[in-house]
N, C-alpha and C positions, 0 to 999 in steps of 0.2 A: 647506498652509502658511498661517497666518493672514495676513490682508491687511497688518497692521502689519509682520510679519516679512518679507513679500514686498517691501515697499517698502524696508526696511532692506537686504535682500539686493541689490536692484537698485542702490541708492545706493552700497553698498560695491563692488560689482562695476564700476560706472561709474568710480568714483574710481581704482581700480587700472588699468583699461583705459585711461583718459585719460592717466594718468602714463606708461604704457608707450608710448602713441602720441605722447608728447612734448608733450602738452597740459597746461595748468594746470587741475587739478580744483578743487573748492571748497576743499580743503585737502590737505596732504601725507598720503598714505596711510601707515599704519603697520602692518607685517606681520612682526614679528620672529619668527625661528625659536624656537619655545617650548622644544623639547627636553624636559629633565627638570623644568622649572620648574612646570608644572601639577600634576605628581604631588606634588612637595614642598609646593606651595601648598595642596594639598587635605589635607595631613597624612598622606599615605602614604609608605612607603619604596618605592624603586624595586624592590626584591626582591619586595615584596607585589604590585606591579602586573605584574611579569614572570611571576609564578606564578598570577595570577588568570585562569584560562581563560574565566571568564564575561565578562571585559572590563568588568564593572560598575565596578570601581575606576578604570580608565582613563576610562570614560565619565563618572564623577562628576568626575574631575580636569579633563577637557576642558570640561565644562559650566560648572564653577566658574570656570575661567580666562576663558572667553568672557564670562560674566556680570560678573566682577570688572574686566576691562580692555577689553572690546569692541574687539578688533582688526579690521582691514578684510578679513581672510580667515579662513576656518575652519581648524581643525587636526584631524587625525585621530590615528592611532596613531603617526605619525612614524617615527623610527628608534630607538625605545627597546625594541623587542621585547616590548611588552605582551602578556601571555598566552601567550608562546612558550616559557616555561621548561620545561614537561614535554616539549615536542616536541624542544627542544635537548638535554635529558637522554637522550632516546632516540637521537638522531643522534650525540651525543658529538663535537662538532667539536673538532678539535685546534688550530685557529687562532683561537679565540674564547674570551673569558671574560665572564661575565655576573653581574649581581647576584643573589644567592640561590643560585648554583650549588653543588652538592655540594663540600664542603671549604672554603667561604667564602674562595675565593682572592682575590676583590676585595670591596670594602665593599658593604654593602646599599643604599647610595645612589650607587653608581658607575655611570656610563654604561658600556656594553659596551666591551670592549677587544679589538682585533684584533691577532693576532700575525702579522707578515709574514715569510715564509720562501720560498725558491724551491720551486716544484713541478716545474718543468722544469729538469732538471740539464744540465750542460755536454755530456755524451756522449749526450744523448737527442734532439737536434734532428732527426736523420734519421728516427728512429722517430716523432717527433711529427708530422712532415709527411707521412710515408708511411703511417702507421697510426694516425690520430688517435683512432679509437674504441677501439682496443686500448690505446693509451697512457692514455686517460682512465680506462678501466675498471680496468686493472691497476696503474697508478701514481698518477695525479692524485687519484682519488677516495679510495683507501685512505690517501693522505697527508694528507687533510683531515678525515677522519671515522673514528673507531674503529668505528662501526657497519659501515662499508663495507670494512673491512680484509679480509674473506674474498675480495673481488673480486681481490686481488692474486694469488690462487692459480689464477685462470682461465688455462687453457692448453689450447686445443683443437687446436693444431697447424695445419698448412696447410689441412686439410679442414674446419676449424671443428667437426669431430666430428659423430657421429650424435646422434639424439634420446636414445639410450641413454646416451651419454657425458655429454651435457648434464644428463640427469636425475640421473646419479650425482653430478656436481658439486653441483647445487643441492639434493640430498637430504642432503648432509652436515650434521651437527648445527649447525655455525656458519652455514651458508647458511640453514637453516630458521629459526634465530633471527633472522638479518638480515631475511628476507622477512617474518616475522611483525611485526617492529618497524617495517618500512617500511609495512605495512598500517595499523598503529596510527597512525603519523605522518600518513598520508594522511587517515584518518578524522578525526583531530583538526584538521587544517588545513581540511577541508571545513566543519566546524562553525565554525571560527575565521573563515573568509572571510564567512560569513553574518552573524556578529556585527560584523565590520568594516564591512560594507555597511550594517548597521543604524545604526551609529554615524555614518557619513557622511551618511545620510539625516537623522538627528536633527540634526546640525550645520546642514545646509542648512535644515531646517525652522525652526531658531532664527533664521535670517536671515543666515547666514555662508557665502559662496561657498567651495566646495572647489575650489581652483584646480589641484590636482595632476592632470595629464593624461598622466603616463607618466614614463619615465626613459630616459636615453641615456648613453653613455660614449665618451670619446675612445679610439680604438684603442690608442694607446701606453699609456694608463692601464690598459687591460685587460691588455696585455702585461706591464706592470710589476707591477700589483697582483696579478694572477691567475696569473702564470707564473714570472717570474724574480725578483721583488722589486726594491726601489729600486736597490741598489747594482749588482747584476748587469745590470739593464736599462740603466743609464746606461753601464756598461762596454761593453755590447753595441753601443752607438752607434759604438764604435770597433773592437771586436774581431769582432762578429758582425752587421755591417750587413745582410748579405743575408738573414739570418733575421729580423731586426727588420722589414725592408721587406716581406718575404713575408707575415709574420703580420699586420702592421697593414693591409696591403691587403686581405687576406681578411676581417679583422674589420670594416674599413670597409664592404665590400660587404654583409656580414651586417647591419650597423647600419642602413644606408640601406634595405635591404629590410624590416627590422623596423619601422622608422618608417612606411614607406608602408603596410604591412599592418595596423598598429594605429592608423591615423589617426583612426578613429571610436571607439576605445576610451578610456575614462577619463572621469571626471565633469567634470574641468576642462580648461583649455586650456594649462597651463604644463608643459612638458617639462623636467624637472630634470636638469642635468648638473653633477656635481661635478668640478672640475678638480684632480686630485691631484698630478700631476707636472709641471705647466707653470709653476710659480712661478719668480720671479727666482732665478738662480743655479743652477738644477737642470740647465740645458742652455744652450748658447750660443744667440744669436739665430738663427744659421744652422740649428742643429739644431731649434730651436723651430719655425721656419717649415716645415722639411722634414718632420719626424717628428710634429709636434703640430698646429700651427695649420692646415696644409693640409687635414687631415681635419676638424678642429673647424669650420672655416669652412663646409665643404660640408655637414656635419651640421646646422649652424645654418640654412643656406639650405633644406635638405630639411624641417626642422621647420616653417619658415615656410610653405613650399609646401603642407604638409598642413593649414594653417589653424590651427596652434598657435603658442605663444610659447616660444622658447627661454629657459629660466631658467638662466643660466650662473653657477654658484656657484664663484667662484675661491677657492682655498685658498693661504694664505701671501701673501707680498708679490707684487704684480703691477704695479709701476711700469714696468718695462721692456717690458711686453707691450701697453701701451695702443694703440700704433700698429696692431698686429695686430687688436685688438678693435674698432677703428674701421672695419675693412673689411667692414662688413655693411650690409644694406638699412636705411635710416633708419626709426625708429619701430616696429620689429618685435621688438627684442631687450631682454631684461631681464638686466642684469649685477648680481651681488652680489659685493661685495668684503670680504674679511677684513681685509687690511692693504694700504692704498694711500694715496697722496696724493690725497685726494678733490678738492682744488682742481684738481690736474692732470687727474684723471679727468673732472671736469666740463668743463674746457676742451677736452680732447681728444674726449670723447664727447657733449658737449652738442649737441643737434640731430641726433644719430645714434642713441643708445641710451639707455634708462632706466637709471639707476644707483641702487645701494642699498648698505647696509653701511657700514663704516668707523667705526662706533661701538663702542668697545671694551667687551665684556661684563665685563672686569675692573673697569671703573669702576662697573658695576652691583653687583658683588659687594663691592668694597672701598672705593668712593668715598662721598662725602657726597651728600645730596640736592641741595645747591646745585651741587656739581660736575656732577651729572648734568644739571640744568637748564641750566647754562651750556654744557656740551658739546652738548646737543641744539640749543640756539639757534645755536651756532657752525656746526654742520653744516648746519642748515636755511638759514642765511644764504649759505653757500657753494653748496649744491646745489639749493635749491628754485627760484630765479629762472628763469622761462622754462618751468617744468615738467620732466618727465622725471626725477623723483626720488621714490623710495619709501623711507621710513625703516625700516631694518632694522639689527639689531645685527650685529657682526662674526661672531658665532657664536651657538649656542643660549643662551637665558637661564639654563637650568639652576640654578646656585646663587646667582643674583642675589638681593639683599635686596628684599623686597616693597615697602618704602617707596620704593626707588629705581626699581623698575619702575613704580609708581604715578606717580612724578614724571615719568618718561619719557613715558608715555602722555599725561598731562595737558598737558605742555609741547608735545608735537607737535600735539595737537589744537587748542590755543589759539594758539600761536605760529606754527604751520605753515599758517595760513589765507591764502588768496590774496586 
């Protein structure tokens, strides 16, 4: 890394770390989630990037975004599935749609769309808890991927079968095709991972810290997102409490063990957690504390104990949850808000945790340059005093107007000085 870039890297890294530690850096850091914006800013369609397995188009998009706007952290592939189109065509997921997929089901510039439906049915709880591997193989996996549908035919009986029986199963034409495609997917992802690592190194060499240091999930989110779906999971809080409690305690133990085992893995220090089902109105305060916050709080503490920073990405309104979010060690947590009263968040969390977000990306897409400038200043006036504030948008920049993104970065850099 050239000396000039090394100094820039250290400056940006210190600016973000000081804000998280509730100090006043030289100015307010700005690290908005870029999402699709770099791709569109570089003149590509999302479909082009999703199907470019070389990752050259994504690399060009990332480098141009960093050069044009100079954020205080680097970006990588993000969650746009760059280069993964061919792999997804092989796996044929049933619960996802992506730009450029066969049939053009969504637009070429659309972000991926996830389809939520229950994988664990009402009459399967006993099977799920008594034979998890069998349930995963024969029911869960075939329900999520067309490629894995042959697994639904597995049935070895009580003895699990002899080698001859297993060979007969896996020699059937549909199993042969499945296995061959799985080999192809693995080969493609091995090459893909190398290119992803090369991009991360390039970004750091340009002077931008890659803060991402892993991911974690709230156990109830895993239950709702991956097993029962939103509606059934919330009904289960009343009708199937014993199953909810049994699962989330199991998932909690696995999550804690994973965080400890991977403490030294990851280029950065921020462990990302998206809070999908904890927003205002999804559950009562009593249920939130019992089924959601109890585990989230302990996961946050575990992340801190491993020497990393919990980056808690709240989704939806979060005004009624601020009391809970304040129950963490001071100067160790980074909260992002999509929709919250930022003045209330500053009052409640100031001196406890770094806050960010609250700036509507709709304003960047549909507002005027002056409206963007005025809103940036208003948010800085509320949140910046005393430190503990990083400027981020409510969600990804994606379809924002370039002139408005320019105005946002310029205003934060100039008006956000301490």
